[in-house]
C-alpha positions in Angstrom: 64.8 41.5 -0.1 63.6 44.1 2.4 61.2 45.6 -0.1 59.1 42.5 -0.6 57.3 42.7 2.8 56.5 46.4 2.3 54.9 45.5 -1.1 52.9 42.7 0.5 51.6 45.1 3.2 50.7 47.6 0.5 48.7 45.0 -1.4 46.9 43.9 1.8 45.6 47.4 2.8 45.2 48.6 -0.8 43.7 51.9 -1.7 41.7 53.9 0.9 38.1 52.9 1.3 35.6 54.4 -1.2 33.5 56.5 1.2 31.4 58.8 -0.9 28.7 56.2 -1.7 28.3 55.6 2.0 27.9 59.3 2.6 25.3 59.5 -0.1 23.4 56.5 1.3 23.4 57.9 4.9 22.2 61.3 3.6 19.3 59.6 1.8 18.4 57.5 4.8 18.2 60.5 7.1 16.3 62.5 4.6 13.7 59.7 4.1 13.3 59.2 7.8 12.9 62.9 8.9 11.5 65.0 6.0 8.2 63.3 5.1 6.7 63.9 8.5 7.6 67.6 8.4 5.5 68.2 5.3 2.3 66.8 6.7 0.0 68.2 9.4 -0.6 64.6 10.5 3.1 63.9 10.9 4.1 60.3 11.0 0.4 59.3 11.1 -0.3 60.5 7.6 -0.9 57.8 5.0 2.3 56.3 3.8 4.6 58.4 5.9 5.3 55.7 8.6 5.6 53.0 5.9 7.9 55.3 3.9 10.1 56.0 7.0 10.5 52.2 7.7 11.1 51.4 4.1 13.6 54.3 3.9 15.5 53.0 6.9 15.5 49.3 5.8 16.1 50.1 2.2 19.0 52.4 3.1 20.4 49.7 5.3 20.3 47.2 2.4 22.0 49.7 0.1 24.6 50.3 2.8 25.3 46.6 3.0 25.6 46.3 -0.7 28.1 49.1 -0.7 30.0 47.8 2.3 30.4 44.3 0.9 30.7 45.0 -2.7 32.2 48.5 -3.4 33.7 49.9 -0.2 37.3 48.7 -1.0 37.7 47.7 2.6 39.7 44.4 3.0 37.4 41.4 2.7 38.3 40.1 6.2 37.3 43.4 7.8 34.1 43.6 5.8 32.9 40.3 7.1 34.2 40.7 10.6 32.7 44.1 11.0 29.4 43.0 9.7 29.3 39.9 11.9 30.1 41.9 15.1 27.5 44.6 14.4 24.8 41.9 13.6 25.7 40.0 16.8 25.4 43.1 18.9 22.0 43.9 17.3 20.8 40.4 17.9 21.9 40.5 21.5 20.0 43.7 22.0 16.8 42.5 20.3 16.9 39.3 22.4 17.1 41.0 25.7 19.6 43.8 25.9 17.2 46.5 24.7 14.4 47.9 26.8 11.1 46.1 25.8 9.8 49.4 24.3 13.0 49.8 22.2 12.9 46.5 20.2 10.4 47.2 17.4 9.7 50.3 15.3 12.3 52.5 17.2 15.1 50.2 15.9 14.1 51.1 12.3 13.2 54.7 13.1 16.3 55.6 15.1 18.9 52.9 15.7 19.7 51.7 12.2 20.1 55.2 10.8 22.3 56.0 13.8 24.6 53.0 13.2 25.0 53.9 9.5 25.7 57.6 10.4 28.3 56.6 13.0 30.1 54.2 10.8 30.4 56.6 7.8 31.2 59.6 10.0 34.1 57.6 11.5 35.3 56.5 8.1 35.3 60.1 6.9 37.1 61.5 10.0 39.8 58.8 10.1 40.3 58.5 6.3 43.7 60.4 6.4 45.0 57.7 8.8 44.6 54.9 6.4 42.3 52.0 6.8 44.8 50.0 8.9 44.5 52.5 11.7 40.9 53.6 10.9 39.2 50.2 11.1 39.1 49.9 14.9 37.7 53.4 15.4 35.1 52.7 12.7 34.1 49.4 14.4 33.8 51.1 17.8 31.8 54.0 16.3 29.4 51.5 14.7 28.9 49.7 18.0 28.4 52.9 20.0 24.8 53.5 19.0 23.9 49.9 20.1 25.6 50.4 23.5 23.7 53.7 24.0 20.5 52.0 22.8 20.9 49.4 25.6 21.1 52.2 28.1 17.9 53.9 27.0 14.2 53.4 27.6 11.2 54.9 25.9 8.6 56.7 27.9 6.2 56.4 25.0 5.7 58.5 21.9 4.0 61.7 21.1 1.0 61.9 18.9 3.4 62.8 16.2 5.2 59.4 16.9 8.3 61.1 18.2 9.9 59.0 21.0 10.5 60.3 24.5 13.8 58.8 25.6 15.3 58.5 29.1 18.1 56.6 30.7 17.0 53.2 31.9 18.4 53.7 35.4 16.3 56.8 36.1 12.9 56.2 37.7 9.8 56.6 35.7 7.1 59.0 36.7 5.0 56.1 37.8 7.8 54.7 40.0 8.2 58.1 41.6 4.5 58.4 42.2 4.3 55.0 43.8 7.3 55.7 46.0 5.7 58.9 47.2 2.3 57.1 47.7 4.0 54.5 49.8 5.9 57.0 51.9 4.0 57.9 55.1 5.7 61.3 55.1 4.7 62.2 51.6 2.4 65.1 51.1 -0.1 63.0 49.2 -3.5 61.9 50.7 -3.8 58.2 51.4 -6.8 56.4 50.0 -9.7 55.6 52.2 -11.0 52.1 52.2 -13.8 51.6 49.7 -17.0 51.2 51.6 -16.3 53.9 54.2 -19.7 55.1 55.3 -18.5 58.4 56.7 -18.3 60.3 53.4 -22.0 61.4 53.2 -25.3 60.8 51.5 -25.6 59.2 48.0 -24.4 61.5 45.4 -26.9 63.3 43.0 -25.9 65.1 39.8 -26.9 68.7 39.1 -27.0 70.7 36.0 -23.6 72.2 36.8 -21.8 68.9 37.1 -19.8 67.1 34.4 -21.1 63.5 34.7 -19.3 61.7 31.9 -16.8 61.8 29.1 -16.9 65.2 27.4 -19.9 66.4 29.4 -23.6 65.4 29.7 -24.0 65.2 25.9 -20.5 64.0 25.1 -19.9 67.1 22.9 -17.2 69.0 24.8 -19.5 72.0 25.3 -19.8 73.9 28.6 -23.1 75.8 28.7 -24.7 78.0 31.3 -21.4 79.2 32.6 -19.2 82.2 31.7 -15.4 82.3 32.1 -13.2 85.3 32.2 -11.2 86.1 29.1 -8.5 88.3 30.7 -6.1 85.5 31.5 -3.2 87.4 30.0 -3.5 90.2 32.6 -5.1 88.1 35.4 -4.1 84.4 35.1 -6.4 81.8 36.7 -5.2 81.0 40.2 -3.7 77.6 40.7 -5.6 76.0 43.6 -3.7 72.7 43.9 -1.4 70.3 42.0 -0.7 66.7 42.7 0.9 63.6 41.2 -1.3 60.9 39.7 -0.8 57.5 38.2 -0.5 57.0 34.4 -3.6 56.9 32.3 -5.4 59.0 29.7 -8.7 59.2 31.5 -10.5 62.6 31.7 -12.7 63.7 34.6 -16.2 63.1 35.9 -17.2 65.8 38.4 -20.2 65.5 40.7 -20.4 68.3 43.4 -17.0 68.5 44.9 -16.1 65.0 43.9 -13.6 64.5 41.0 -13.5 61.0 39.6 -10.8 59.7 37.3 -8.9 56.5 36.4 -5.2 55.8 36.7 -2.7 53.0 37.0 -0.9 52.2 40.3 1.5 49.3 39.8 -0.5 46.2 38.9 -3.9 47.8 39.8 -6.2 49.7 37.6 -7.7 52.3 39.9 -10.8 54.5 40.0 -10.0 57.4 42.3 -12.2 60.1 43.9 -10.4 63.4 44.7 -11.7 66.5 46.5 -12.3 69.2 44.0 -11.4 72.0 46.4 -8.2 70.5 47.8 -7.0 67.7 45.6 -7.0 65.3 48.5 -7.8 61.7 47.8 -11.1 60.6 49.2 -11.1 57.0 48.1 -9.5 54.6 45.6 -10.9 51.4 44.3 -8.7 49.0 42.3 -8.8 45.7 40.4 -5.8 43.5 39.5 -5.2 44.5 35.9 -2.7 46.4 33.9 -2.6 47.4 30.3 0.6 48.7 28.9 2.0 49.4 25.4 5.0 51.2 23.9 3.3 54.2 22.3 0.9 55.5 25.0 2.2 53.6 28.0 0.3 52.2 30.9 -3.1 52.9 32.4 -6.8 53.2 31.7 -8.0 55.1 28.6 -11.7 55.5 29.5 -13.5 58.1 31.8 -15.9 57.2 34.6 -19.6 57.7 33.8 -21.9 58.8 36.7 -25.6 57.9 36.8 -28.0 57.6 39.7 -25.3 57.6 42.4 -23.1 55.1 40.7 -20.0 55.1 38.6 -19.5 52.9 35.5 -16.0 52.4 34.2 -14.0 50.6 31.6 -10.3 49.8 32.1 -7.6 49.4 29.5 -7.5 45.7 30.0 -11.3 45.3 29.5 -12.6 45.3 33.1 -16.1 46.9 33.2 -17.4 47.7 36.7 -20.1 49.5 38.7 -19.1 51.3 41.8 -20.9 53.2 44.5 -19.8 56.8 43.7 -19.9 57.8 47.4 -17.7 55.0 48.7 -16.0 53.4 45.8 -17.4 50.0 46.7 -17.6 47.7 43.8 -21.1 46.4 43.0 -20.3 44.2 40.0 -17.5 43.5 37.6 -17.4 42.1 34.0 -14.6 41.5 31.5 -14.8 42.5 27.8 -12.4 39.6 27.1 -14.9 37.1 28.4 -18.1 38.8 27.2 -17.2 39.7 23.6 -15.3 38.1 20.7 -12.2 40.2 21.6 -9.8 37.6 23.0 -7.1 40.1 23.8 -7.2 43.9 24.2 -6.9 45.9 21.0 -3.5 47.4 20.2 -4.0 50.5 22.3 -6.3 49.1 24.9 -10.0 49.3 25.5 -10.9 53.0 25.6 -14.7 53.1 25.6 -16.4 55.2 28.3 -19.7 53.5 29.3 -22.9 55.1 28.0 -25.9 54.8 30.2 -29.3 54.6 28.5 -32.9 54.0 29.7 -34.6 50.7 29.0 -38.2 50.5 27.9 -39.0 48.4 31.0 -37.7 51.1 33.4 -34.2 49.7 33.9 -31.0 51.0 32.4 -28.2 49.7 30.2 -24.4 50.4 30.3 -23.2 50.2 26.7 -19.5 49.7 25.9 -17.7 49.3 22.6 -15.1 46.5 22.5 -14.6 45.5 18.8 -15.1 42.2 17.0 -12.2 40.7 15.1 -14.6 38.5 13.1 -16.1 41.6 11.4 -13.6 41.2 8.6 -15.3 38.0 7.5 -18.9 38.5 8.4 -21.5 40.3 6.3 -22.8 43.4 8.0 -26.4 42.7 7.1 -26.4 39.5 9.1 -26.4 41.4 12.4 -23.9 38.8 13.6 -21.1 41.1 14.6 -20.9 41.7 18.4 -18.5 44.7 18.7 -20.6 46.5 21.3 -22.2 45.1 24.4 -25.0 46.4 26.7 -25.0 45.4 30.4 -28.0 45.6 32.7 -26.9 48.2 35.2 -28.6 46.5 38.1 -27.2 43.0 37.6 -24.2 43.4 35.3 -25.6 40.7 33.0 -25.2 41.2 29.2 -28.5 42.2 27.6 -27.5 42.5 23.9 -24.5 42.5 21.6 -24.3 44.1 18.2 -22.4 46.4 15.9 -19.5 46.0 13.5 -15.8 47.0 13.5 -12.6 45.2 14.3 -11.6 47.9 16.7 -12.6 51.4 17.7 -11.3 53.7 20.4 -14.2 56.1 20.7 -17.2 55.8 23.0 -20.9 55.1 22.2 -22.8 58.3 21.4 -26.5 58.7 22.2 -28.4 60.9 19.7 -31.9 61.4 18.5 -31.8 61.4 14.7 -34.9 62.0 12.6 -36.9 61.5 15.8 -35.4 58.1 16.6 -33.2 57.6 19.7 -30.1 55.6 18.7 -26.6 54.9 19.7 -23.9 55.8 17.2 -20.6 54.0 17.3 -17.5 54.5 15.1 -14.8 52.0 14.3 -12.3 51.1 11.7 -15.2 49.9 9.6 -17.1 53.2 9.5 -20.0 54.6 11.5 -23.0 52.6 12.7 -26.3 53.3 14.5 -27.7 50.7 16.9 -31.2 50.5 18.5 -30.4 51.2 22.2 -33.0 48.7 23.3 -32.0 45.7 21.2 -28.6 46.4 19.7 -30.0 45.9 16.2 -28.3 47.9 13.4 -30.4 50.8 12.1 -27.9 52.2 9.5 -24.3 51.8 8.6 -21.9 54.2 6.9 -19.2 52.3 5.1 -15.9 54.1 5.5 -13.2 51.5 6.3 -9.7 52.5 7.3 -8.1 49.1 7.6 -5.9 48.6 10.6 -5.8 52.3 11.5 -7.8 53.4 14.6 -10.8 55.7 14.5 -11.0 57.5 17.8 -12.9 60.8 17.5 -16.5 61.1 18.8 -19.2 61.8 16.1 -20.5 65.3 16.2 -24.3 65.6 15.7 -25.7 68.6 13.7 -29.4 69.1 13.8 -31.5 66.0 13.6 -30.2 64.4 10.5 -26.5 65.2 10.0 -23.3 63.7 11.6 -19.7 64.8 11.3 -17.4 61.8 11.3 -13.7 62.8 11.7 -10.7 60.6 11.3 -6.9 60.9 11.6 -4.1 59.2 9.7 -4.8 61.7 6.8 -8.2 60.3 6.1 -10.1 63.6 6.9 -13.7 64.2 7.7 -17.1 63.3 6.2 -20.4 65.0 6.7 -23.2 62.4 6.3 -26.9 63.0 6.1 -29.5 60.4 7.1 -32.7 59.6 5.4 -35.4 57.5 7.0 -38.5 56.0 5.3 -41.1 53.9 7.1 -42.2 51.1 4.8 -45.9 50.8 3.8 -46.1 47.4 5.5 -44.8 49.0 8.7 -47.3 51.8 8.4 -50.2 49.4 7.8 -49.1 47.3 10.8 -48.8 50.4 13.0 -52.2 51.7 11.9 -53.9 48.4 12.5 -52.5 47.3 15.8 -50.0 49.9 16.9 -47.1 47.5 16.6 -44.4 47.7 14.0 -43.7 44.8 11.6 -40.7 42.7 12.5 -39.7 41.5 9.0 -41.3 43.5 6.2 -38.8 44.6 3.5 -38.7 48.2 2.2 -40.9 49.1 -0.7 -38.8 51.9 -2.2 -35.9 54.2 -1.6 -36.5 57.7 -0.2 -37.4 59.9 -3.1 -34.7 62.5 -2.3 -31.8 60.1 -2.0 -29.0 59.9 -4.5 -27.9 56.3 -5.1 -24.5 57.4 -6.2 -23.9 59.0 -2.9 -25.7 56.7 -0.6 -24.4 53.7 1.3 -26.1 50.3 0.8 -29.6 50.3 2.1 -30.2 49.1 5.6 -33.5 47.8 6.7 -34.2 48.1 10.4 -35.8 45.3 12.4 -39.2 47.0 12.2 -39.1 47.3 8.4 -38.0 51.0 8.4 -35.5 52.0 5.7 -32.4 54.0 6.5 -29.8 55.4 4.1 -26.7 57.5 4.6 -25.6 60.2 2.1 -22.2 61.8 2.0 -22.7 65.6 2.0 -19.0 66.5 1.7 -15.6 65.1 2.3 -12.7 67.3 3.6 -9.0 66.8 4.1 -8.8 70.1 6.1 -9.8 68.4 9.4 -7.8 65.3 10.2 -7.9 64.8 14.0 -6.0 61.8 15.3 -7.7 61.5 18.8 -8.6 65.1 19.3 -12.4 65.7 19.5 -14.1 68.7 17.9 -16.7 71.2 19.0 -19.3 73.3 17.3 -20.0 76.9 18.1 -22.4 79.3 16.2 -22.4 77.2 13.1 -18.7 76.5 12.8 -16.5 73.5 13.8 -13.3 73.8 15.8 -11.0 70.9 15.9 -7.5 69.7 15.0 -6.1 69.2 11.6 -3.2 67.1 12.7 -1.2 69.2 15.1 -2.9 72.5 14.2 -6.2 73.8 15.6 -8.5 74.9 12.8 -12.0 76.2 12.1 -14.2 74.5 9.5 -17.4 75.6 7.7 -19.7 72.7 8.3 -21.6 73.4 5.1 -18.6 72.9 2.9 -15.9 71.2 5.0 -13.4 74.0 4.1 -11.2 75.8 6.6 -12.3 79.4 7.4 -8.9 80.3 9.0 -6.1 81.6 6.8 -3.3 79.1 6.2 -0.7 81.7 7.2 -2.0 81.6 10.8 -1.3 77.9 11.4 1.8 78.4 13.4 -0.1 80.4 15.9 -2.3 77.4 16.7 0.3 74.6 16.5 -0.7 72.7 19.7 0.4 69.2 18.9 -2.2 66.5 19.6 -4.0 68.5 22.2 -7.7 68.7 23.2 -10.3 71.5 23.0 -13.2 72.4 25.3 -15.8 75.0 24.3 -17.2 77.5 26.9 -20.2 78.3 24.8 -21.7 81.3 26.7 -18.4 83.1 26.7 -17.5 82.1 23.1 -14.1 80.8 24.3 -12.0 77.7 23.4 -9.9 76.1 26.1 -7.1 74.1 24.5 -4.5 71.9 26.2 -1.3 71.5 24.3 0.3 68.1 23.9 3.9 68.7 24.8 4.5 72.3 26.0 2.4 71.8 29.2 0.2 74.8 28.5 -3.5 75.7 28.6 -4.3 78.1 25.8 -7.4 80.4 25.8 -8.7 81.4 22.3 -11.7 83.4 21.0 -14.1 81.2 19.0 -13.8 83.4 15.9 -14.4 81.7 12.5 -12.5 84.4 10.6 -9.1 84.0 12.3 -7.5 82.4 15.3 -7.3 84.8 18.3 -5.0 83.5 21.1 -5.9 85.4 24.3 -3.5 83.8 26.8 -1.3 80.9 27.6 -0.7 79.5 31.1 1.5 76.7 32.3 -0.4 73.6 33.4 0.5 69.9 33.5 4.1 69.1 32.7 4.7 66.4 30.1 2.7 64.8 27.4 -1.0 65.7 27.8 -3.7 63.9 25.9 -6.4 63.9 28.5 -9.5 66.1 28.0 -9.7 69.1 30.2 -12.9 69.8 32.2 -14.4 73.0 33.7 -16.9 72.4 36.5 -18.1 74.6 39.4 -15.7 77.4 38.3 -12.6 75.2 38.3 -10.5 74.1 35.4 -9.1 70.5 35.7 -6.2 69.4 33.7 -4.3 66.1 33.9 -1.9 63.8 32.1 -0.2 60.6 32.9 1.8 62.0 35.7 0.1 65.0 37.4 -3.2 66.8 37.9 -3.7 70.5 38.4 -6.8 72.6 39.3 -7.3 76.3 38.5 -9.9 78.8 39.6 -11.3 80.4 36.4 -13.9 82.5 38.0 -11.7 85.0 39.8 -8.1 86.2 39.7 -6.1 86.4 42.8 -2.4 86.9 43.4 -1.0 83.9 45.3 0.8 84.6 48.5 4.5 83.7 49.1 3.6 80.3 50.7 1.5 79.3 47.7 4.3 80.4 45.3 6.8 78.4 47.2 4.6 75.3 47.3 3.9 75.5 43.6 7.6 75.8 42.8 8.4 72.8 45.0 5.7 70.7 43.4 6.9 71.6 39.9 10.6 70.9 40.8 9.6 67.5 42.2 
């Protein structure tokens, strides 16, 4: 009789769980979620990689459930109880227990694979104990990743889409910044009230200033200035370093005034700093905040200076005009109200305003917003209203035009084939608008669906554009052709006025229909066509703009800096040298007269100086700069290098080398430690 209960217990617990399928499934899940990004210069942003990672995690989870419920040999009661407890814990986290930034893609990227790994690892380790003793450690191990997940927050992701985790109870960089800003004893200058009349005369730009995003021509080229190349032996002297609010704005520098944009709590700020000391001169804010899980909070655009005024776009869509001397707001508009965009695009409004002259003597501030209706409207109808031009005097809209659901670049002024025009890029392609009317001149059809197009177009000569795109799409060189119709010529010869509606007579004789986009007839009857000269997958910048020097292009192929022959689209640097120029999603600035490239790295906090050599990469020096993820464009103005990110800003003297004294060293170490 005593043997019967023992036999019953033996039947209940049965044979040990079948673990090897679980080990195989977990191995496949981790391989599918980690390896694909490592074999692409674009990382997780390469076509299909992100989708593959998500499918790998979800598919692996499904296989795990099939194994667990059907073939694991775990007693049925434990199968269902364990599954129910884990699902309940996940649901509780998704409904409020997890940090808001940790509830979407990170669950598939990180949490699900971690739960599977913890469960199988516990089963392997405790297998000698028998399932009766091993079931509770296995359940606890499965719940542990969920508990840890509840304790974490994400500070955003890198350009490679790798998360930056921190404990939820630790303060964010923005919280620390705001606490110091509110502390009367903090060593941070307090903002002056906008409108203070004691700052001086109206500001006037000079040739040595940096008046807008990527410089006066929006091409990232510094000309007329030479910079030392001996940084390795004589590093640039750090002049000052200070905390700033989050944001991905670059700098506008006029005289000794540094203008940038940042977030301070619930206010989007435009701030003026002293170039020589880093002290704050004034700060002007509006009640607005844009925040998202990948890039975080803050403005994306850069102030534009023109005629003593600043024009800015905030991440939430606020467009405004400020007095550059005082920060006083003169007018304010909203892209949400003025364009078809009812909500900000996924990563916020990022367009830096472009100022162009009007034919009547006034000026326009042109901003790209996007038009979600573009997907259902014919481009030839001129109905899309993705870009908007404001009268700089009154702030009233003058025209709307341009296609594209969304775009994160800025309008680009260029004179192509003798015709002034504004080039915009979007997820639909590239388009040229008449700066006076907003009418479309030509359109280059290169759709990328829901992926963002961010990089500024690069103008070569008077008829060629380089359009670069991330997400593995690559780069196209396009050539423009322009033919004036006979009707337009007759009209111009008879009364000097162009025809408003005459159709084209014929295509340009040198155009190749197999390579050209659909013909576009301008409002005056002119005919424009675009021709693809070459396509390249050796230059795939995500949001890293490129520069041209002595006939070669320097830009980012994913996380690697590269040099491209603009005649062929092929890289001129040897592949074996790529590891020397792995800078993440950094930015590049060209010092043309010195033949130097100044590169900010994304994650290592360095500024790297390179020789602009088309035969090979030549790294001259690396210096520590801003700590943390750095996506902002660096600027050199008046002999000073400015670097910032979403937490701090630093200024270096690049004209002379000087050993800092003991007090300066101590102050720099204190700032860095803080």
